[in-house]
FITOR-30202 format. One line per 8 residues: number of its first residue (from 1); their letters; for each residue x negated, y negated, z negated of N, C-alpha, C. Coordinates in steps of 0.02 Angstrom, whole numbers. Layout:
NUM) A) X Y Z X Y Z X Y Z | ...
# end
This chain:
1) XXXXXXXX) -10114 -4301 1558 -10147 -4229 1545 -10111 -4198 1491 | -10123 -4134 1490 -10088 -4095 1432 -10135 -4115 1367 | -10101 -4096 1317 -10132 -4106 1244 -10190 -4062 1246 | -10207 -3998 1275 -10253 -3961 1261 -10316 -3982 1307 | -10313 -4043 1343 -10368 -4068 1375 -10426 -4062 1338 | -10486 -4051 1367 -10552 -4057 1342 -10585 -4125 1356 | -10636 -4143 1319 -10674 -4202 1327 -10726 -4186 1380 | -10760 -4238 1405 -10826 -4232 1440 -10865 -4284 1410
9) XXXXXXXX) -10935 -4282 1416 -10982 -4332 1387 -10973 -4390 1433 | -10996 -4444 1399 -10995 -4509 1441 -11051 -4510 1496 | -11045 -4548 1537 -11087 -4552 1594 -11162 -4540 1573 | -11187 -4572 1529 -11256 -4572 1510 -11284 -4505 1483 | -11226 -4463 1470 -11246 -4406 1430 -11227 -4334 1470 | -11202 -4350 1538 -11185 -4294 1577 -11243 -4263 1606 | -11242 -4198 1621 -11297 -4171 1647 -11298 -4179 1726 | -11348 -4209 1745 -11357 -4220 1812 -11422 -4192 1849
17) XXXXXXXX) -11412 -4139 1887 -11466 -4104 1909 -11491 -4143 1972 | -11564 -4135 1984 -11596 -4165 2048 -11566 -4138 2105 | -11554 -4167 2155 -11526 -4146 2218 -11577 -4147 2278 | -11640 -4145 2254 -11696 -4140 2299 -11676 -4072 2339 | -11685 -4087 2417 -11675 -4016 2459 -11600 -4006 2463 | -11560 -4035 2434 -11478 -4010 2440 -11453 -4060 2495 | -11398 -4024 2524 -11356 -4059 2579 -11291 -4065 2555 | -11262 -4131 2551 -11201 -4141 2532 -11160 -4183 2580
25) XXXXXXXX) -11097 -4155 2595 -11057 -4179 2652 -10997 -4229 2602 | -10996 -4289 2626 -10943 -4335 2594 -10901 -4358 2646 | -10834 -4337 2635 -10786 -4363 2688 -10762 -4426 2662 | -10739 -4474 2701 -10720 -4535 2693 -10777 -4579 2658 | -10839 -4568 2687 -10899 -4599 2657 -10905 -4676 2666 | -10868 -4705 2705 -10872 -4776 2712 -10818 -4802 2668 | -10775 -4769 2632 -10720 -4801 2587 -10757 -4820 2522 | -10717 -4844 2485 -10743 -4869 2420 -10773 -4815 2379
33) XXXXXXXX) -10742 -4763 2364 -10768 -4711 2316 -10810 -4671 2358 | -10796 -4653 2416 -10840 -4615 2456 -10916 -4636 2474 | -10907 -4713 2481 -10977 -4741 2489 -11014 -4744 2422 | -10992 -4750 2373 -11025 -4750 2304 -11053 -4678 2292 | -11016 -4628 2308 -11041 -4555 2293 -11093 -4544 2345 | -11086 -4560 2405 -11142 -4553 2455 -11205 -4585 2437 | -11203 -4645 2413 -11266 -4679 2395 -11292 -4644 2335 | -11247 -4628 2280 -11281 -4593 2225 -11317 -4524 2242
41) XXXXXXXX) -11277 -4495 2288 -11314 -4427 2307 -11381 -4438 2337 | -11381 -4481 2382 -11442 -4499 2422 -11492 -4516 2369 | -11486 -4559 2314 -11525 -4588 2267 -11549 -4532 2220 | -11508 -4473 2214 -11524 -4417 2177 -11567 -4364 2216 | -11582 -4381 2285 -11619 -4343 2322 -11594 -4300 2372 | -11523 -4302 2384 -11481 -4253 2428 -11494 -4294 2505 | -11493 -4245 2552 -11471 -4271 2621 -11398 -4269 2627 | -11378 -4328 2643 -11300 -4333 2638 -11267 -4335 2713
49) XXXXXXXX) -11225 -4296 2717 -11186 -4298 2786 -11131 -4345 2776 | -11134 -4404 2811 -11084 -4457 2808 -11028 -4447 2853 | -10968 -4433 2830 -10911 -4427 2874 -10871 -4491 2870 | -10848 -4516 2921 -10802 -4568 2930 -10773 -4573 2998 | -10723 -4615 3007 -10687 -4630 3071 -10726 -4678 3119 | -10753 -4730 3087 -10780 -4784 3122 -10853 -4787 3126 | -10884 -4785 3189 -10958 -4764 3195 -10989 -4820 3158 | -10975 -4890 3180 -11007 -4951 3154 -11016 -4948 3075
57) XXXXXXXX) -10961 -4926 3039 -10967 -4920 2975 -11016 -4872 2950 | -11016 -4815 2983 -11061 -4763 2969 -11133 -4777 2979 | -11148 -4814 3037 -11216 -4832 3052 -11241 -4890 2993 | -11189 -4932 2966 -11209 -4981 2924 -11233 -4941 2855 | -11195 -4890 2841 -11211 -4862 2775 -11271 -4813 2788 | -11286 -4782 2852 -11347 -4751 2864 -11411 -4801 2853 | -11400 -4866 2882 -11447 -4911 2873 -11472 -4927 2804 | -11414 -4930 2766 -11416 -4952 2692 -11463 -4899 2657
65) XXXXXXXX) -11453 -4836 2670 -11483 -4785 2640 -11554 -4773 2655 | -11565 -4778 2728 -11639 -4770 2753 -11675 -4837 2732 | -11642 -4893 2717 -11687 -4948 2706 -11712 -4941 2633 | -11683 -4897 2590 -11696 -4887 2515 -11757 -4829 2523 | -11770 -4803 2588 -11822 -4753 2594 -11795 -4684 2548 | -11735 -4676 2564 -11703 -4617 2530 -11705 -4560 2587 | -11683 -4496 2574 -11681 -4449 2628 -11633 -4466 2683 | -11656 -4457 2740 -11620 -4480 2805 -11544 -4442 2800
73) XXXXXXXX) -11498 -4477 2800 -11434 -4449 2808 -11418 -4427 2881 | -11355 -4397 2892 -11329 -4377 2953 -11259 -4400 2956 | -11249 -4427 3013 -11178 -4458 3027 -11138 -4414 3063 | -11072 -4405 3040 -11021 -4368 3063 -10959 -4401 3076 | -10956 -4435 3137 -10896 -4474 3159 -10837 -4436 3179 | -10784 -4428 3143 -10724 -4382 3164 -10656 -4420 3136 | -10612 -4418 3184 -10538 -4447 3158 -10498 -4393 3138 | -10494 -4391 3074 -10458 -4326 3044 -10387 -4325 3069
81) XXXXXXXX) -10351 -4382 3083 -10293 -4385 3102 -10276 -4346 3170 | -10336 -4334 3213 -10327 -4306 3271 -10373 -4243 3277 | -10403 -4226 3231 -10458 -4170 3233 -10420 -4106 3243 | -10450 -4061 3281 -10430 -3994 3292 -10478 -3946 3260 | -10463 -3882 3262 -10508 -3840 3229 -10572 -3835 3268 | -10567 -3843 3327 -10634 -3843 3370 -10678 -3899 3346 | -10654 -3958 3328 -10691 -4005 3308 -10727 -3984 3240 | -10695 -3953 3192 -10726 -3939 3132 -10768 -3879 3143
89) XXXXXXXX) -10766 -3833 3197 -10816 -3784 3215 -10880 -3812 3238 | -10871 -3866 3280 -10927 -3910 3310 -10964 -3936 3252 | -10934 -3966 3200 -10968 -4002 3148 -11004 -3946 3110 | -10976 -3885 3100 -11012 -3839 3061 -11075 -3812 3095 | -11060 -3804 3159 -11116 -3778 3208 -11176 -3831 3208 | -11162 -3887 3209 -11210 -3937 3208 -11252 -3955 3148 | -11220 -3934 3088 -11248 -3938 3017 -11292 -3871 3008 | -11264 -3825 3040 -11307 -3756 3038 -11370 -3769 3074
97) XXXXXXXX) -11368 -3794 3140 -11426 -3800 3175 -11470 -3860 3148 | -11449 -3917 3134 -11486 -3967 3118 -11517 -3962 3042 | -11474 -3943 2995 -11496 -3937 2921 -11504 -3871 2897 | -11461 -3829 2921 -11474 -3749 2892 -11441 -3735 2829 | -11412 -3781 2802 -11379 -3770 2733 -11335 -3820 2714 | -11288 -3805 2668 -11240 -3853 2641 -11222 -3826 2569 | -11239 -3886 2520 -11236 -3868 2453 -11169 -3892 2419 | -11132 -3939 2452 -11074 -3969 2425 -11029 -4002 2474
105) XXXXXXXX) -10971 -4008 2461 -10923 -4054 2501 -10886 -4095 2455 | -10877 -4156 2464 -10847 -4204 2411 -10786 -4228 2463 | -10728 -4219 2451 -10665 -4240 2486 -10645 -4304 2462 | -10660 -4355 2493 -10624 -4429 2470 -10585 -4456 2524 | -10589 -4436 2586 -10547 -4460 2642 -10477 -4451 2634 | -10443 -4505 2641 -10376 -4512 2624 -10338 -4567 2665 | -10267 -4547 2684 -10233 -4591 2726 -10165 -4605 2679 | -10157 -4675 2674 -10098 -4694 2634 -10033 -4687 2665
113) XXXXXXXX) -10024 -4710 2735 -9967 -4715 2769 -9924 -4767 2743 | -9863 -4761 2764 -9818 -4815 2746 -9770 -4798 2674 | -9765 -4840 2639 -9730 -4828 2584 -9656 -4860 2595 | -9610 -4823 2556 -9540 -4845 2566 -9487 -4782 2565 | -9423 -4792 2573 -9376 -4748 2571 -9389 -4697 2631 | -9368 -4634 2614 -9382 -4581 2654 -9351 -4598 2725 | -9289 -4625 2722 -9251 -4639 2801 -9282 -4690 2837 | -9339 -4728 2806 -9373 -4779 2847 -9432 -4751 2867
121) XXXXXXXX) -9456 -4686 2853 -9522 -4666 2868 -9525 -4625 2933 | -9584 -4624 2959 -9590 -4604 3026 -9615 -4531 3027 | -9586 -4485 3063 -9603 -4416 3068 -9674 -4410 3087 | -9691 -4444 3143 -9758 -4444 3170 -9813 -4462 3117 | -9793 -4513 3069 -9841 -4536 3015 -9852 -4488 2972 | -9792 -4449 2953 -9800 -4388 2915 -9851 -4332 2939 | -9847 -4325 3002 -9896 -4271 3033 -9957 -4293 3022 | -9978 -4361 3031 -10042 -4388 3023 -10066 -4381 2955
129) XXXXXXXX) -10022 -4396 2904 -10040 -4385 2830 -10050 -4311 2818 | -10021 -4269 2842 -10029 -4201 2833 -10099 -4175 2865 | -10123 -4201 2920 -10172 -4189 2947 -10240 -4213 2909 | -10224 -4272 2890 -10285 -4304 2860 -10294 -4286 2778 | -10237 -4277 2747 -10240 -4272 2672 -10240 -4196 2656 | -10216 -4152 2695 -10214 -4077 2679 -10243 -4036 2726 | -10226 -4041 2794 -10261 -3996 2845 -10330 -4012 2852 | -10359 -4064 2851 -10425 -4081 2855 -10466 -4054 2793
137) XXXXXXXX) -10454 -4067 2731 -10491 -4032 2680 -10496 -3963 2689 | -10437 -3926 2706 -10435 -3853 2709 -10484 -3834 2775 | -10474 -3871 2828 -10507 -3854 2890 -10586 -3852 2878 | -10608 -3915 2852 -10682 -3926 2838 -10706 -3873 2790 | -10669 -3862 2730 -10692 -3813 2684 -10699 -3741 2718 | -10641 -3727 2745 -10644 -3656 2776 -10702 -3650 2821 | -10716 -3697 2866 -10767 -3685 2911 -10837 -3683 2890 | -10838 -3724 2827 -10902 -3726 2798 -10919 -3673 2751
145) XXXXXXXX) -10872 -3627 2731 -10880 -3584 2689 -10943 -3531 2698 | -10960 -3513 2760 -11021 -3469 2759 -11085 -3505 2740 | -11089 -3573 2753 -11151 -3610 2731 -11147 -3614 2657 | -11082 -3632 2633 -11082 -3634 2556 -11107 -3576 2513 | -11077 -3518 2549 -11088 -3452 2515 -11163 -3431 2519 | -11197 -3465 2558 -11271 -3448 2561 -11319 -3490 2508 | -11274 -3539 2479 -11318 -3584 2439 -11322 -3544 2362 | -11374 -3565 2328 -11382 -3535 2257 -11331 -3562 2217
153) XXXXXXXX) -11312 -3634 2226 -11256 -3659 2183 -11226 -3709 2231 | -11160 -3696 2245 -11116 -3737 2285 -11060 -3767 2254 | -11041 -3823 2278 -10980 -3854 2252 -10942 -3886 2294 | -10876 -3881 2285 -10822 -3926 2322 -10783 -3963 2270 | -10777 -4030 2285 -10741 -4073 2243 -10683 -4107 2288 | -10628 -4099 2261 -10563 -4132 2284 -10546 -4189 2246 | -10523 -4247 2285 -10503 -4307 2260 -10428 -4302 2259 | -10390 -4307 2207 -10315 -4306 2198 -10294 -4376 2185
161) XXXXXXXX) -10225 -4384 2168 -10201 -4448 2151 -10139 -4425 2112 | -10128 -4473 2054 -10085 -4468 2009 -10012 -4460 2044 | -10006 -4495 2103 -9938 -4498 2132 -9925 -4416 2163 | -9981 -4384 2170 -9970 -4312 2196 -9957 -4269 2127 | -9984 -4290 2073 -9968 -4252 2017 -9902 -4267 1991 | -9879 -4328 1994 -9811 -4354 1973 -9777 -4385 2023 | -9746 -4358 2075 -9718 -4401 2127 -9666 -4448 2106 | -9664 -4507 2136 -9612 -4558 2120 -9581 -4580 2189
169) XXXXXXXX) -9520 -4617 2175 -9492 -4647 2241 -9532 -4688 2285 | -9524 -4686 2344 -9552 -4728 2391 -9625 -4711 2413 | -9656 -4665 2380 -9725 -4649 2393 -9732 -4593 2455 | -9677 -4575 2481 -9676 -4545 2545 -9724 -4488 2550 | -9750 -4475 2610 -9792 -4430 2638 -9860 -4433 2595 | -9874 -4490 2572 -9935 -4487 2531 -9941 -4441 2470 | -9886 -4453 2433 -9878 -4415 2370 -9860 -4340 2384 | -9825 -4327 2431 -9820 -4264 2452 -9884 -4223 2478
177) XXXXXXXX) -9921 -4253 2518 -9981 -4229 2534 -10040 -4229 2483 | -10041 -4272 2439 -10085 -4270 2382 -10063 -4213 2332 | -10002 -4194 2332 -9984 -4137 2293 -10002 -4073 2329 | -10000 -4071 2401 -10023 -4019 2436 -10105 -4002 2430 | -10144 -4054 2428 -10212 -4040 2417 -10229 -4020 2349 | -10186 -4042 2305 -10187 -4021 2231 -10181 -3935 2235 | -10131 -3917 2266 -10116 -3844 2269 -10173 -3810 2306 | -10201 -3843 2346 -10257 -3807 2391 -10322 -3806 2342
185) XXXXXXXX) -10329 -3852 2304 -10388 -3856 2251 -10371 -3794 2204 | -10314 -3785 2178 -10297 -3726 2138 -10304 -3661 2164 | -10283 -3659 2230 -10290 -3582 2263 -10365 -3572 2268 | -10404 -3617 2287 -10474 -3604 2301 -10508 -3590 2238 | -10490 -3622 2177 -10529 -3609 2112 -10505 -3539 2099 | -10440 -3519 2107 -10430 -3452 2099 -10468 -3394 2135 | -10469 -3411 2204 -10500 -3366 2244 -10585 -3359 2218 | -10614 -3414 2198 -10683 -3417 2185 -10697 -3404 2113
193) XXXXXXXX) -10649 -3379 2080 -10654 -3363 2010 -10718 -3329 1991 | -10725 -3270 2031 -10784 -3219 2012 -10836 -3230 2071 | -10849 -3289 2095 -10897 -3295 2144 -10953 -3343 2101 | -11005 -3310 2078 -11045 -3351 2026 -11077 -3413 2055 | -11098 -3416 2126 -11127 -3477 2155 -11071 -3531 2186 | -11011 -3515 2176 -10964 -3565 2206 -10920 -3598 2145 | -10918 -3664 2146 -10875 -3703 2107 -10826 -3746 2139 | -10772 -3754 2108 -10722 -3797 2138 -10690 -3839 2075
201) XXXXXXXX) -10679 -3907 2089 -10654 -3955 2037 -10614 -4008 2081 | -10577 -4039 2033 -10536 -4094 2067 -10538 -4148 2017 | -10532 -4209 2050 -10536 -4266 1997 -10476 -4325 2026 | -10438 -4343 1980 -10393 -4393 1988 -10429 -4467 1967 | -10442 -4503 2021 -10477 -4568 1993 -10438 -4619 1957 | -10372 -4621 1970 -10325 -4667 1934 -10348 -4740 1968 | -10320 -4795 1945 -10332 -4861 1978 -10402 -4879 1979 | -10434 -4896 2033 -10506 -4923 2044 -10502 -4975 2094
209) XXXXXXXX) -10556 -5014 2096 -10555 -5070 2152 -10577 -5034 2215 | -10532 -5009 2256 -10545 -4982 2314 -10503 -5002 2373 | -10523 -4993 2434 -10477 -5015 2491 -10408 -4989 2489 | -10399 -4918 2477 -10334 -4887 2467 -10291 -4925 2412 | -10322 -4939 2361 -10281 -4975 2310 -10259 -5036 2322 | -10304 -5078 2357 -10277 -5136 2383 -10215 -5132 2437 | -10215 -5078 2473 -10165 -5062 2523 -10099 -5052 2485 | -10104 -5007 2431 -10044 -4986 2400 -10019 -5044 2352
217) XXXXXXXX) -10061 -5077 2324 -10049 -5128 2270 -10082 -5204 2296 | -10049 -5234 2345 -10082 -5287 2379 -10080 -5353 2343 | -10038 -5357 2290 -10031 -5423 2247 -10062 -5411 2186 | -10106 -5356 2169 -10133 -5346 2104 -10189 -5377 2097 | -10206 -5407 2035 -10267 -5432 2013 -10314 -5369 1994 | -10360 -5357 2040 -10409 -5296 2031 -10457 -5303 1992 | -10474 -5363 1965 -10533 -5381 1929 -10541 -5339 1863 | -10482 -5315 1842 -10490 -5277 1771 -10497 -5202 1792
225) XXXXXXXX) -10487 -5177 1845 -10494 -5117 1862 -10569 -5089 1863 | -10586 -5029 1859 -10648 -4998 1861 -10677 -5002 1933 | -10739 -5021 1939 -10764 -5013 2002 -10789 -4940 2023 | -10780 -4926 2084 -10787 -4853 2113 -10853 -4817 2089 | -10901 -4864 2082 -10976 -4837 2062 -10971 -4819 1991 | -10921 -4834 1954 -10911 -4805 1884 -10896 -4731 1882 | -10869 -4703 1939 -10847 -4633 1943 -10905 -4595 1968 | -10962 -4629 1993 -11018 -4586 2028 -11045 -4535 1988
233) XXXXXXXX) -11068 -4558 1925 -11097 -4501 1886 -11053 -4443 1873 | -10986 -4445 1874 -10949 -4396 1860 -10947 -4346 1923 | -10943 -4376 1978 -10946 -4331 2035 -11019 -4308 2047 | -11067 -4335 2020 -11135 -4311 2037 -11139 -4255 1982 | -11113 -4252 1923 -11113 -4195 1881 -11077 -4137 1906 | -11022 -4154 1946 -10984 -4095 1975 -11020 -4066 2031 | -11054 -4104 2068 -11097 -4086 2129 -11151 -4040 2105 | -11188 -4071 2057 -11253 -4034 2035 -11267 -4043 1960
241) XXXXXXXX) -11252 -4003 1917 -11260 -4016 1846 -11205 -3962 1815 | -11152 -3958 1833 -11103 -3926 1803 -11114 -3850 1801 | -11109 -3815 1755 -11109 -3744 1755 -11053 -3711 1786 | -11057 -3645 1805 -10996 -3601 1828 -10943 -3603 1780 | -10965 -3595 1716 -10920 -3577 1667 -10876 -3641 1656 | -10893 -3698 1669 -10857 -3754 1664 -10825 -3778 1732 | -10827 -3743 1776 -10790 -3759 1843 -10724 -3754 1843 | -10685 -3762 1900 -10611 -3759 1898 -10581 -3806 1855
249) XXXXXXXX) -10611 -3867 1854 -10580 -3925 1810 -10544 -3963 1849 | -10491 -3995 1816 -10449 -4048 1845 -10464 -4103 1796 | -10499 -4161 1820 -10518 -4218 1779 -10479 -4282 1788 | -10456 -4310 1734 -10427 -4367 1733 -10480 -4425 1725 | -10509 -4457 1777 -10560 -4501 1773 -10549 -4561 1720 | -10488 -4588 1725 -10472 -4646 1681 -10479 -4629 1615 | -10458 -4568 1597 -10463 -4537 1523 -10540 -4523 1510 | -10582 -4505 1558 -10649 -4492 1551 -10686 -4558 1536
257) XXXXXXXX) -10668 -4606 1570 -10693 -4682 1562 -10679 -4708 1490 | -10616 -4687 1465 -10598 -4715 1402 -10624 -4668 1347 | -10663 -4619 1363 -10691 -4568 1305 -10638 -4528 1276 | -10577 -4513 1312 -10523 -4474 1289 -10523 -4408 1320 | -10496 -4355 1295 -10487 -4285 1323 -10461 -4299 1399 | -10499 -4265 1445 -10488 -4288 1511 -10488 -4219 1555 | -10508 -4164 1527 -10517 -4096 1570 -10464 -4047 1558 | -10428 -4027 1610 -10376 -3971 1599 -10408 -3919 1661
265) XXXX) -10378 -3858 1662 -10398 -3817 1707 -10353 -3810 1770 | -10389 -3799 1822 -10355 -3789 1887 -10323 -3727 1888 | -10334 -3691 1843 -10308 -3610 1844 -10273 -3600 1778 | -10210 -3635 1765 -10175 -3630 1699 -10151 -3559 1683
# end
């Protein structure tokens, strides 16, 4: 982060507004981070739209939420590697008919792809990475904008990666596409600067105990890494609790956990 980065309160001091009556769409809801965010939103009173690729995993999470007698979630099974514009339109139509509102989108779905030298990487694999990591966040956010615009306080939170902020050798299409979604977040923050009911933020989680981290660092001892649920209060604050004046933030979650300056602007 830049030296001008600002601090954020620790988890126990963050402003967390009730989400009773709110609807939150979480992409990648069956992954490590997405699952914890979905559970935290439901426990805060939100109706959570659970997006994922594997129906069985979505059903397990649905059962876990309803077993706690939380607001009944909605399942949105969709393979982002093959989704077309019509699939996103169908999802928006279903949410409009079934729920009639949308207050937040949290983008956590991500595809790692293969790591290695560029000459060893597959063109088709890069296309899948572009679809999942860049085109899907754009397509879902774009098609949901009419619902978000109707909400009194709506938020979109993008999940970035340090490899997108600072690309390195052998990270291939993953780093490139994470840089792409960072550009998308910056563009949207700029476009929504003067829209008082719409907020955009981005979080760089850093190393956490997640399935994606296990894929990229298979030999690592992950016991010392933060658990995904440690970041849930930060996401809850950005979903419901943050003021418009404090939006457009790029947050280094590892620095936040350490109590260090962690917030810079998406619109430098």
